[in-house]
N, C-alpha and C positions, 0 to 999 in steps of 0.2 A: 733814589738812585739804584739801590739793590733790586728793587722790584722791576725797574726798567731793564736791568741786565737779565733778570729772569724772563721777562717778556721776549727779549731778543734771543733767549736760549743760551746766554753766555754764562754757563755754570762755572767755567774756569776762573773768570774774574771774581765771582762770589767766593770761590774756594781760596783764591789768593788773598782776598780781603780778610777771610777768617784767619789765615796764617799770619797776616800782618798784625791783627788784633791780639792774637795769642802771644806773639813775640813782644809786643808792647806791654802786655800784662806781666810777662816774666820780668821785663826790665823795670817796671814800676814796683813789683814785689821786691826785687833786689835793691832798688833805690830806697824803698820803705824800710827794709831791714837795716841798711846802712845808716839812714837817718835816725832810726830808733837807737842804734848803738851809739851814735854821736850824741844824741839827747841824753842817754843814760850816763855817758862819760862826763858831759858838761855838768849835769846835776850832781854827779858823784863828787866832782872837784869842789863845787860850791858847798856841799854838805860836809866834806871832810877837811876843809881849810878853816882853822880856828879864826873866829872874828865875828863881831856883831854885824858888820857890813856884809859879810858873806851870807849870813842868815837873812838879812833884809833883802838881798838880791835873789836868794833862793825863793823866798815867798813871793817876791815881785814877779818871778818867772812863772808862777802858778803851775807847779808840777802836777801832772795827771794823778788823780786819786789812787789808781792801782800801784803807783810807785811809792805811796806814802809809807807803808811798813818798812821798806828797805831804807828810805831816806831817814826815817825816824831812828832806825838802828844805827845808821852812820852818824847822825847828829849826837846821839847818846854816847857813842864811842869816841868821837873826835872833839866835840865842843866843850869848853869849860861850862860848868853848871849854869853860870849866870846867863850865858848866851842861849843855852837850851831852854832855860826858864822863860827867857824873852819870847822864844818861839811859841811856848805854851800860851802866852798871853795874847797871841794874834789869832783872830778867827773871823776875818772879814768875809770869807767865802767858804764854800763847801770843801774845796780841795785842801785849804789850809786847816780846816777843822778836822778832817780825817788825819792829816799829818800830826796835829796836836794831840788827838786822841791816842794815836799809836805811840807818840813820844812820851805821853804821860805814863803808860804802862812800861815802856822801856826803862824810864828813870826809876819808877817805883820798884821794879824787880831788881834793879841794880843797887837798891838800898837808899835812895833819896827819901828824906823825911816826907811822909804824906801831907803834913801840914804845910810844908814849903811848896809842895806841888799843888795843893789845894788853893793856896793864895795866888798862885800864878795862873791856874786853870780853873776858872769859876763857872764855865758853861757846861752844858750837858754833853755827854759823850755822843759821838756820831752814831745814829741808829737806823740810817736809811738803807744800809747795804743788805740787811736781812733782819727778820724778827729776832734772831738770836745773835746780837752783835755786842760791841764793846760797852754799850750802855748797861748791859746786864752785870758786868763785873764790878765788884766793890772797889772803892778808891783807897783801901788799905789792904795790906797783905794778911792773909789767914796764917795761922800757925802751921798749916800744912805746907805752905808755899816756900820752897827753897830752890831758887834758880841759881845754879853755879856756873853755867857755861854761857858765854856771850861771844859772838863773832868779832873778829878784828878785821880792819880794812886798810887798804892802801888805794892810791888813785887807780891802779891798774888791776889789782887782784880781786878775786871774788870774796865772798863772805868768810870762807874758811871755817865754817861752823860745824862741819861734819864730824862732830865729836861722838856720835853714836848715843845709844840710850841704855845699853846693857851695863850691868854692874854685877859684881860677884854676889851670889845668893848667900844668905846667912844660914849656916848649919843645914845644908841641903841633905835630904835623905832619899834613897832610891825607893821606887814603887815597883814591887815585883809582880810576877804574873798572878800570884795568889791574891794580892790586893786588888789587881785589876778585875779579876773574876768576881771578887766580892763587891767591887764598885759597880760592875755591870748589873748586879742584882737589884740595884736601886732603880725603881721606875721613874724616868724623867721624860719630859716632853719639851720640845723647843717652843719658845714664846718670843714675843717682841715684834714691833712693827718695823717697816723699812726705815721710817724716820728715826727711830731710836737706834737702829743699827748704824745708820749714817753718823749719828752723834758719837756712838761708841767707838767707831773706827776712824773718827775725824783726825786724830793726830797722825797716824801713819798714812791715811789716804790723802789728806791735804798737805802733809809734809813731804810727800814724794817717795815713800818707801815702796819697794817693788811688789810686795805682797802683804796682805793682812787678812785677818778673819776675826769676826766678832759675833758671838752668839750668846743667848740667854736660855737657860733651861729651868723648868719648874719641876720639882720632885713631888711625888704623890704623898710623901711623908717627910718630916724634917730629916736632914742629913746630919748625923753626928760629926762633929769637927774632925775626929780622928779618921772618919771614913772618906773625907773629902778628897785626899790624894788619889785613892783608888777610883772614886767616882769620876774625878777629873780625867784620869788616864783612860777611862773607858768610854768617854763621851764620843759621839759620832762627829768628830771635827775633821775638816780637811787637813789641818796641820798635823794631825796624828795618824793619818792614813798610812797603813803599812808599818806602823810602829812595831807590831809583833814580829816582823821579819828583819828588823834592823839590829844587827849586832847579836852577840851571844853572851849574856842576855841583852835584849834591847835596853837602851838607856832612857829612863824617865825619872827625873829627880824633882823634888818639890821642897820648897822652904816656906816658912811663914813670913809674912811681910807686914806692912802697915799702910794706912791711908797716905801718910806723908811720903813714904818711899815711892808709892805708886804714883802720886801726883808728880813727883820729880821726874819719874820715868816718862810719864805721859807728856810732860812739858818738853823734855829733851827730844822725844820722838817728833813732836810737831814743830817746835821752834827751831831745832837744829836741822831737821829735814833729813832726807835720804842722801846717799852719796851723789855728789855733783849737783845738789840743789841748794837754794838759799833757805829752804824751809819756810815756815810761817813767821818766824822771828818772834819777838817777845810778846807783843800785844795779842796777836791772833793765836800764838802758841799757848798763851795763858788761857784764852777763851776755849780753845779746843781741849785743853787738859781738863778744865772744869766740866765741860759738857760730857766728855768721856767718863769722868769720875761720877757724874750724875747717873749715867746709865749703868755703870758697873755696880754702883751701890743700890740700884733699884729705886732711885728718887724720881719723883715727878719732874718732867722736863721744864715745867714752869716754876719750879721752886727757886728760892734765892740761893746764893752761894752759901750763906750761913746754914740753910736747911740741908743743902747737899753735904756740907762738912759734918753736920751733926749725924746724918745717916751714915756717912762714910766711916766715921769713927766707931759706929756700932757694928759695922760689918767685920767679918773675918777675912783677912787678905792672904793670898798665896802667890808665889811665883813658881814657874816651872821651866825646866830645860829638857830637851830631848834631842836624840840624833835622828829623828824622823826626816825623811828626804825633803819635806816641804820647807824646812828651814835651811837657810844658806850655810849656817854654821861658820860664819865669818866673825872675827873678833868684834865685839861691841855692837853687833847688828842683829841679834836674835832676842826677841822679847816674848815672854809668856806670862800673863797676869790672870788671876781668877779671884772673884769676890763672892762670898756667901753672905746673903742678907741676914739681918738679925733674927728673922723667924726660921732660919736654916732651911728655907724651901727653894730659894732661887739662887742658882749658881751661874754667874756671868763670866765669860772668858774673852780676852782679847789677846791675839797673837799677831806678831809682825816680824818681818825679816827683810833684810836688805843686803846688797852686795855691789861691788863695782863691776 
């Protein structure tokens, strides 16, 4: 038909057809968005209404796998444990298996006995989404893991998880210009692959924070622990650019931290997400926190969680705050973390910031 119009020289009819198609595409997109909202609302009501029969009908509806993390969070929030455990025991298809895997970690982080969870969920964790997925996580909590914040839900409102990740530093001390100059005298070079950087920045990147930076540096000689704050302040980081011109004197404070505190911050960044987002929620927030801790501690990416924990405990941990312009300097939304490996040669930094 269109070729016939072209043969007749009727370009106007062809242009009119293009206009009609574009208009119909816009209408279909609008219709698709409306249907997606309606689908989300219907699934939300099923997940949040207590009762075994609501769980049965939710699984019968076969919700799409991408919705599994949010639905699992809603089930863990709203359902009595017996009904949530029933869901764990169902795994007839791929979609339900992803939901069950996410729900397992939601309940585990909320304090449910791992033995109770194990009795209900006897199959393997879903591992087809990527090589680094939920199957890598242990089915018990490490002593490093302390998740304190979980979202609450209603039929109409969002997750409401935007609790931020920052917390007061313990005994912070300022790093002055003299310490920065001394730190700059330590020869360091940047290291690390793009894959490791992606794992390092996973919590803020996947959690929807507006800006983040992660880098690793190797020193020519071991860095004494007392020199780390000055070295850190002198690193060529985007987040510290212009620091020397900020304030009189510029603010840069450092405090010692711990692997446990850092894990909690990483979890909060990823699971809670940035302002106006749902974040990764518990299951994938837990995964992102461990993978980021793996890189921060200088552990091989294929190590087990137990090996990551062992290495992380041997590292020296720091947190920092600064008034550099890169940071939004909003309450609860600026994070600066640094880790020195046990050999005192590798210093890895993760910074993140967010605002509304």
